[in-house]
N, C-alpha and C positions, 0 to 999 in steps of 0.2 A: 739365083732366085732368092728373093727376100724371105727370111724366116719371120713371119708375122707373130710368132709366139714370143719372140725376143722383145724385151721392154723398150729397146731403142730402135725398133724396126722403122719407126717414123718419128721425126722430130715435130712434136705437136706445137712447138714454138714457131715452126716454119708456117707462116700464114697460108702460103699458096698450097703447100702439101696437105696441111690439115683441112683446108677448104675443099680440096679435091676428094679427100677421104670422107668428109662430112656429107658431101653430095651423094655418096654411094651407100651409106649405112642406112639401115631401117630405123624408123622412129618408133619407140615404144609409146604408143598413144594413150592418152587419158580421155575419158569421156566418150560420148556416143554421138554419131551423126543422126540426122533426121530419120534415115531409113531404118534405124534400129528399133524405133518405137511403133507399136501397133496398138490400136484401140483395145482397151480391156486388159492389157498387160499390167501386172503388178510387180513392183520392184521393192525389195527390202534393202534399206540402206545400212551398210556396215562399213566402218564402225559406227556405233551409236555414240552418244555423248553423255557425260555425267554433268548435270547442272552443278555449279559450284557457287559458294557464297562470294569467293573472290571474283569470279567472272561476272556474277550478278552485280556486284558493287562497282566493278570496273566499267561495265556497260552503262550503268546509271550515272556514274561520275563523268565519264567521257561525253555522254550525250546530254548532260544537264538535267536528267530525270531525278531530281533530289526529293523523292517521296520517302519519308521515314518509315512508312508502313512496310517497306521492303527490306529494311535492315534493323529496325528497332522493335523488340517484342511488344512493348506497351502500345505503340501505335498500331501494330498489326492486330492485336486483340480488339482494339476499338473498331476495327474494320471487319471483325468476325473471322479473322484468320487465326488458326491455332498457333502459328508462329510466322515469322517473316517469310513470305513466299518469294519465289523468283519473279522478277518483274516480267510482265507479259511481253514486252518488247524483246527482252533477252531470251525468253523461252521461244518466241517465234523465230528470232534470228538463228538460234541454235538448231531448231527443227529444220528450217530451210537450209541452213549452212551445210548440214550433213547430206542433203540431197544433191548438192551442186555437182559433185564428182560424177554421179550417175546420170544426171538429167541435163545439165547446162554448161559443163566445164568447157565444151567445145567453143563456147562463145555464142554470140547472138544477142539481140536486144530483149530485155525484160519488158514485155508488153503490158503486163498488169497482173493483178491478183484480186480475187473477190471471195465472198463467203468465208471470211476469216472468223472463226468462232473459238472462243476459249471455253472449254467444257468444264474444267475444274482447275483450281490452283495447283501449281507445281512448286515443289520446295527444293532448295539446294540439297544435293545428295541423290536426287532422282536420276536414274539411268533411263535414257530415252530409247524407245524403239520406234523407228520412223519408216513408214511405207508410203509409196506413191503408186497411183493407178493412172494409166493413160486414159484420159477422157475423150480426147479428140486429136486428130492429126489432119492437117490440110496444107494446101500449097499456098505460096505467096504470089500475089498478082504482080508485084513490082520487083521482087528480088529472086531471080531464078536459082541463086546459090543457096537459098534458105527455104525451109519449111516452117510451119507453125505448129507447136505442140502445146496441149493443155493437159495438166496433171491435177489430180486431187491428192494432196499429201496429208497424212495424219501422223501426229506425234503422240505416242502413248507412253505411259509408265511401264517400263520393261518388267517390273516385278508384278504389278497387278493387272496389266493389260488395259487399264482405264485410259480413255481418250483424254488428252490434255488440250490439244489445239488441232484444228483442221482448216484447210483452205484450198482454193483452186488457183493455180497460176498458169500464165501463158507466156511462152518464150518463142522467139525465132531461133531456129537451130540450123547450123550449116548442113547442107547436103554433102554426101560423099561425091555425088555427081550432080551437076546443075540440071534443073528441070528443062526438058526440051520444050521449046516454045512452038505450039501448034496453031497459034493465032485464034483459038476458040474463045479465049477470054473467060472460060468457065472455071474460074479459080476463086478462092476466098480472098478477101481483102486483108491487108496487113494489120489494120486497126482492130483492136478488140471490140466486140459488140458493145454498143452503147457509147463508144468514144465520140466526143464532140469537140472539134478543133476550135470552135468559136466560144462555146460556153454561153450561159444565160446572161442576158443583160440585167444589171443590177439597177435598182431605182436610184435616183439622185440623192435621196435622204437615207442615211445609215444610222442605225441606233446601236449604241454601245451599252452592254450590261453594266450595272452599277457595281457588281461584285462577281464572285465566282460560285455562288451557291445555286441550287436548283431554282429557288424562288427568283433569284436575280435574272436567270435566263428566261424563265417563264414571263416575268414582268416585262422584260425587254421585247419579247415576241408579241405580247399583247399590245404594247405601244406601237410597235412596227405595223401590226395589222390594222390598227386604227388609222394610220396615216399612209398606208401603202408604201411602207419603207421596208428595209431589210436590216437584220441584226448581223453586222459584219464588222470586223476589226482586225488590226494587225498586232503582232507581239513585238515588244521592244528588243528582246534579246536576239542576237545573231551568233552563229558558231562558224568559225573559219575552219575549213578542212585541212588538217595537218596529216602527217604520215601515220600517226597512230590511228587516227580515225579511218583513213583511206585504206591502208595496208594492214595495220595491226589487228583491228577489230574483226575483219572478215576471217583472218587466219586463226584467231582465237576461237572461232565457231566452226573450224574445219572447212571453211569456204575457200577452196583452192583455186578459184577462177583467176586466171592469169591477169585479167583486166584490172584487178585490184592491187597487184603487187609487182608485176613485171613491166617495168618502164621500157625496156628494150622491145618487148613484144608489142607494146601499145604505141610506139613512136610513130608508126605509119598508119595508125587507126584514125577514124574520123575525129576522135577526141584529142588525139595527139599526145596523150599522157594517161597514166593510170586513173581510173575513175572510182568513185565511192560506191560501195555496196549499197544497193537501194534501201535496204533495211536500216542502214546507218543514217542516211539522209532522212528517211521517214521518221525514225525515232527522234532525231534532233528536232524536226518540225513539230512532232507531237509533244515533245518536252516543252517547247515554247508555249504551246497551247495549254498544257497541263499546269504550267506555272501560273496561269491566270484562271484556274478553276479549282474547285474542291472535289477532285476525283475520288469516287468511292470504289468503283469496280469497272473494269472494261467489259463490254458486252460483245460487240461485233464490228467488223469493218466491211465496206462494200466499195466496189468500183475504184479500186486503187490503181493509179496510173503514174508512170514515170515519164516525164515529158522531155527531159534534156539531160545531157551529161553533167555530173558534178565532179570536178577534178581538184587536185591539190591547189590550195589557195582560194578556192571559191568560198563564199560565205553564205550560209543557209539561214533564211529568215522564215517566219511563219505568219499566215493569214488564216482567220477562222470566220466562217459564217454559221450562224445557229439556224437550224432548219425546223426543229420540232421539240416539244417537251411533252412527256407522258408521265403524269404523276401516279398512274396506276401500275406502272410496269416494274417498279422496284420495291424494296422493303420499306418499312415505315420511315427509315432514316435517310432514304435517297430516292430520287426520281430519275427517269431515263431522259437524256438529252441527245439529240442527233445533230452532229456537226458536219460541216464540209470544211476540210483543212487543205490548205495549199502551202507548199514550201516554195520559196523563190530565192533567187541568188542576188548578188550585189548589183546586177543589171536589171533587176525586177522581172526576170524571166522565170516563169513557173518551171519547177523541176519535179514536183510531185503533187498529186492531189488524191483525195480519198474521202469517203463518207464514213463517219465513225459514230457509233452509239455507245455511250458510257453512262453508268449510274453516277449521279452527282449528289453530293451530300446536301441535305436540307439544312436550313438555318436552325 
């Protein structure tokens, strides 16, 4: 009889023997299946994360968000910040990153996020307290191995309890057991509400703003409305996804989802390789847009969608459409502009889209 307490009880270099053993051992699983979630449940995500200046600057540098207000005190004070705050993209990624282990580490498609609101600036050194509430669970009409879950997540300052950012996101989540098909068809659709696979038709004439101030966007919209045109343009910069972006940045936010860093696990997946964290793709696309505007402060995001995989070697570009300008919505130094942003790859295939409202500095 083999003494399994002995260190040499099995030769783990023996592929056949080790394989037989591996088939029998229990897996210590991470994450939760669809059946774990019930509407109304609240989850507190532990560990939290401490925002750092290094992480903030690394995020901005890697994603090309080169806004000096987020690292230089004089520029920060000109924007009415007491000191350089954490960039909102970094804050959002950190808040969402710490939710992954509890909510979506099992895998499944990130279907979308909406109602993203930044309630107050966060500063390096802030310790995060993140909670999520299950808003909705439903079945998938086309994928019996998955269900669909929507959560509302809130990131707070652990010391003060103040809300920093909140949003709703929806994911497909693997079921522990596939849903039995009864032929009734009375199940929810995979697509988030409001999803449109075709998108609106754009007029043949497109107007480009002369600059990046609030007045430039407002003037371009006025010209477009006079000629039944649209204010739309693409951004010159592109960013090719390297291993630091695809694997390193998610891990720096405690996002442990295997699809970002485990090439072996992803080899047989539909993407065939590790894929970029959606927030990295999104942040790069927004960086392209922000490089062509005088951003004063972020306000909110709506109807964010992720349309296709972004993998190692893909290049992310940006496209922007200006939808509205509101001169009454901001302080005297800025006005609110609503944009529609689209990120696309080297094959011109959309990979992300979302509606964003930001305060843009006046001339």
